[in-house]
Structure formats: C-alpha cells, structure tokens
N, C-alpha and C positions, 0 to 999 in steps of 0.2 A: 740142373733142372730141379724145381721144387714141386713136390706132390703133397697135396692136402687131402687127408682122409677124414671125412666127417660122416658120422652115422646119422640116420634119420632122427633118432632120439636126441642127439646132441644138437641137431639143426632146429628141432622143435623147441627145445629148451632155450636155445640162443635167441630165437625169434620171440618167444614169450618174454624172455628177460629184457630184450631191447624194447618190446612193447610196454613192459612194466615201467621201464625207465622213462619212456616217452610220456606215459600217462602221469607219472609222478611229476615230471617237469611241467607238463601242461597244467596240472592242478596247482602247482606251486607258483608258476608264472602268471596264470590267468588272473589271480587276485591282485597281483602286483600292478598290472597295467589297467585295472578296471577303474572307470571314471565314476561309477555309481556303487553304492554299498549293496552288494548282492551276496546272499548266503548260498553256499553250495551244499547240496545234499550229499553227505559223505557216503550214503548208501545207494545213490543212483548209479546204475551200471549199464554199460553197453552190452548188447546181446551177443557176446562172443566168448569163446573159451579162453582166449588170452586175457580179456578183461576180468573174467571170473578168477582165473589163476592169479593175476596181479593183485586182486583184492585179498585173496587168501594169503598169498606170499607176503603181503605187507605186514602180516602178523608174525612173521618169522617162521612160517610153516613151509616145509618143502613137500612137494607133491610128486607122485609118480607121473611119468610122461604119458601113461595110458589115458585114453579118453574117459571122461566121467560116465557113470551110470546116470541115466536121465529118466525120471518118472514124474507123474502128477501126484500132488498131495492135496487132498480136500481138507480144509480147515473147518471144524464144526462151528455152528452158531454159538453153542453153549460149551464152555470149557469144564472138563472134569478135573480132578486133582492133578493128573499127569500133565495136562495142558497148562494148568496154573503154575506148576513147578517149572515147566519149560518156559513159560512166560517170564518168570523171575530170572532164569538163565539169560534170556534175550535182553532183559532190562539192563544187565551188566554191560552190554554193548551199546545201549541207547536205542534198542529196537523194541517193537511191541507187535505181537501177533493179533492183538485185539482189533487192529484196523483191518485185518484180513479174514475175520470171521465170515463163514459162508462162501469163501472164495476158493478157487483152485489155483494152487501155486505150482511152479515147476521146481522140482528138487534135483539138484546136481550133487552127486556123491563122488568125491575124489579120494584116492588112497594117499594117506600121509606117510612120508618116509623118514622124517627126522624125529619122531617121538621115540623115547627110550623103549617103550613097550612094542613098537612096530617090528622089532626083531623077534618078538615072542608071539604076537598075535596081530591081526590086521587092525589098523587104526584108520578111521575115515573122517573126512571133513564133509559135512552136508551144508549146502547153500540153497536156500529157498528164495526164489525170485518171482516177483509179480509185476508185470508190465514195466520192466526196466528199473526195478528197485529191489534191493535185497530186503526181504521181509524177516528172515531168520537165518542163523548160522550156528553150527556146533561142531565139536570134535568128539567122536565117540569110538569106543571099542566095544562092540556088541558081544562080549564074552561073558557067559553066565558066572564064571568064577571070579574074574578080575576085571570085568568091564567097567566103563566109566562114560560119563557124558559131561562135557565142559564147554564153557564159552570160549570163543576165539580170543577174548581178552586175556584169558589165562596164559596164553602163549606170548603175549606182547612183552 
C-alpha cells in the first residue's frame, strides 16, 4: 500500500507552481499562434493570489505560503521627493506611478523567503495593482538600521 502525506502548505505551493507554469506556457504559446501582431502588456494580471505569486516568482523571488497583507494605497496628485525617488525605482521595471496619480491602488504585501537578509530581518515584496494591471512593485526591508528598498529587477 502506498500512502502519500501532503501538508496544506505543500499543496498550496504545488498548485501555485503548476499555475505559474500554465501561465508561462500560455504567454509563450499565445504569441506563437497569433495571426495578428498583438502586443501583450507584461504587467496585466489576473485578480488571483496565484497570478500575483507567479509574477513575483518570475523574478526568482521565493515567497512564504502565508496569505499576503492587503490594503489600499492612495497615490497623491503631486509627487514629493520620496514619490519621485520611488518613481525612478519603478522606471527600472518599465513601470510608472504617474499614470496612477489621484487613484487608489490595492497593495499586496508578501514575505520573501530567499533573500540573504530574510534570516536576520523580515523582507517583503509589495505589489500595487489597479484594475488588473501592476502599477508598482518593490522589495523592502523596513529596518531602521539595515533596511533597503529595491526594484524587482534587482533580483532577476
């Protein structure tokens, strides 16, 4: 008799992993059979945890299986210096917050598990989404002494 022992976390990770592979195959093959020249928005995203995780994991980032913290983020009409600096960080990925001035975005915060500093302090990945499109993303360690804020591109 064969007994298979799967924990809930392993099951969730497996389902997300398979979902990520399906998404990658879909995006790779969808352009192959297209009769017209269509551009795909690389930042368009399905409204699901698995899709958000697949996007983040495509940068080589491993995430905790815990659900993300979710909150609303109001983007101001006028940017101060901190928003201008954050805008430059987003430009590294090909994103811009300027299109979202005056809008309310949904912020998903995941815990990163494969950053060298994640053993010393918590490291988080923030994903800001507006109507099915990623508006901004970052990796941060909000530690006063050794904290940092980086683009996801840094981990590619």
